[in-house]
N, C-alpha and C positions, 0 to 999 in steps of 0.2 A: 164863071171858073176864077177862085180867089188866084189870086199870082203867090207866090213866095214871097215877095218882100210884104203884101197884107199882111199873111200870117204872122211874119217875123216882130210887125209893127203891133199888131195884137198882143203877142205873147209879151214882148218889152213892154207895152202898158200895163200887163196885169201883173208882170213883177213888179213893177213902180209899185201898182197901188196895195202889195201885199203887206209890205211895212207900215202904213197906214193901217191896215186891219188890226195887225197884229198890236198895234200900238193902242187902237181904241179897246182891243180887249185886255190888255195891261191894266189899263187906266179903269176898269170896274171897279167899285169899291169891294173891299174882303166882303162877306157875309158877316154880321154882328153874331157873335158867340152870344151863349147863354151866359148872364152871373151867376156867380156863385150864390147858393141860397142861404139867407142869413138865419141865423138862428137867435135864441135868447143868450145875453151874456152871464146868466145864472147869478148866484148870491157871491161867489167868491173872487170876483177881482180882486187883487190886492187892494188893502186901504193904501199902504206905504209900501213906493215898489222899492225891492229888495236891493242893498248897494251892490251886488254882483247879479248883475241884470243880464248878462250875454247870452249867446246861444248856446252853451254847456249847462245843461239844467243838474247833470252829474258832477258837477264840480261847483261848490258852495264855497267863495274863499277860498281856504286852504283845505276844505274838507272834501272827500271824496264819495260821492254817495255809491254804496257797494248791493242794493238792494233792486229787488224788480228784474226786467228784462231788457238789458240796454236797446235804443233803437234810434236810427236815426231818420226825421221826417224832412223831406225836402219838396221843393219845388218853384214853380214861376208864377210872378204876379203878373199877368196881364189886363190890357182894358178889352172893351167889347170887340174891337177891331185886331185882338191877337197882339198889340204892340206890348213890350214890357213898360212896367210902371216902375220908372227908376227912380229911386229916391224915398219910396215907400219904405213904411214903418211895418213890419211883422211882428206882433207879439203872438207867444202862445201862455198858456198857464194851465196847470193840472194837480192832480192829486197824487200824493205817493204811493209807494206799492200796498201800504195797509190801507189807501181810499181815506187818508187825511190832507186837507188843504191849510198852507200858510196862510190864513184867515182867522181872526179873533170869532167869527161867527161860526167856525168850525172845531170850536174849543182849543184852539193853539197846540194839538197834538202833531201836528207832521214832522217828520222827521229831519231835523235841523240841518242833515249832511244834503238834504235834495232843495237845489235851488226852486224850484218849483214854479218858476216865472222865466222867461226868455224873450229876449229882444233884439232883432237885427235891422238894418236899416239896409236895403238891397241895393244893389248897383244898378249900369244902364242895362245889364241883360236880365232885370227883374227877378233874378233867382234869389232862395233863401235857404239856409238849411240849418238845423236844431238836432243838438245830441239830447236824447232824453231816454223814458221807458216805455215799452208800450203801455198804456194804457190801462188801469184794474178798472175792475166794476166794483161799487159800492153800494150802500143801502139804498134801493129805489134807480139807479142808473147803472147804465150801461158804461163800460170804457168809453173814454172818450177825452178827446182834449179840446180847450178853446182855443180860440183864433180871431185875431182881432188884428185888421188894417188900417193904417193911417196915414194921409199925407198931408204934412203941415199940422195944421189945427184940425183937418177932417176926418172924421172916420167914416171911410169906403165900406168896410165890411164888417160885423161881429157874426161869428159862425161856432160849430162845433165839427171836429174830425171824428169819425166813429170807425170800427174796426170791423172789417169784412169779416164775415163769418160765424161772428160771435154770437154765442149760443142767447146771451144776453138782449140783444138789440131788439129782438120779436117781444120782449116785455117793456121795452125803454118807453115811455109816453111820448117823449121829444121824436126820439127814431122811427115809430108808429105810425106819426102823421105825415110823414114824407112820404111824396108820392114815388114811384120808381125811379123817375127821372134826377129828382131831388136826393133819393138815397143814395144812386149811382154817384152824384156829384159829392157827396159828403164821407161817403165810404171807401177806405183804402185799405188795400192787405198789407198785412205786415208780413215780408216774407223774410227768411233767413239771409243775413251777409256776412261776410268774411270776420266782420267784426261787429255783430249785435244784427238786430233786424232793419228792415228798409221801407219806409211807406213814402209813397208819391203822392203829393198832393198839389195840382195845380191849383191856381187861385184866380177865377176871372171877376175884375170888379168895375162899376160903372163909373170914371172920372169925372 
């Protein structure tokens, strides 16, 4: 017959051991995340960055852009372990409401009021936010926004963001090449908000 004192000793020993078990569980590394798929830079990355290259593409210098559907694009840059990549630079560029880029290769016909390119340096939390327009289709391409992430002199990612549910997607040669997982990673819903549309685009990079 086991004494009450022996039982108490066994329970006490088990309680002492529990924190070590929990610590071991917490010490396990988090599973690696899937990196955001890369895509081509395209031909219209700016030859020369505009004088105004902040996060508000609807204001170019003193000019206010009033075309298209205003939208916010926001998210967080994290590494494969889910940690914010503070200090990284996020760039976006896209065409105006009529499908024109600020680039000599596109004829120089872009609306001068549209900034067309934006850049932000993220803080310690890795978060970014741009004010722009919902992207539009143009000849041969579905609506998209080009995205680039840099850290110092290193380019961590170049890709493109697509609009969920846009009827042009199925005809786009780049979107069609994506498998289901890559499409999900690069396609965001542009939902109506109180001051324009809003799209959430989390970015995962290998650092």
